[in-house]
C-alpha positions, 0 to 999 in steps of 0.5 A: 964946175968949181964955181958951183955952191955945195951944201954938205950936211954931216954931223961928224966934224972930222968927216966934214973937214976931210970932205971940205978939204978934198973939195977945196983942193979940187977947186970948189970954194963955195962950200956951206956946211951944216951939222944936223938936219934942221940946220941943213934944211934951213941952209938949203932953203936960204943958200939954194945950193947946186949940190947937196952932200947929205949924211943919212944918219943925222941927229934930230931929223935924219937924212932921209927925212931931210931929202924927202922934205927938200924934194917936196918943196918946189924951190929945192 
């Protein structure tokens, strides 16, 4: 379903770009990216993505905490 919105939360730019290019080559063009947990949480709430690709080792709020917070919220 290439029209679905994907949020990728990844702090390493090279990994973020590689994954984004791979997804775009597969036809996914609605990709939103965040560099840290705080930004990722805000974008998840704002953008309501269909899928979140989440790095566990993030600066600030780690990926597991991001996941727990998103799970607690009804809208995410």
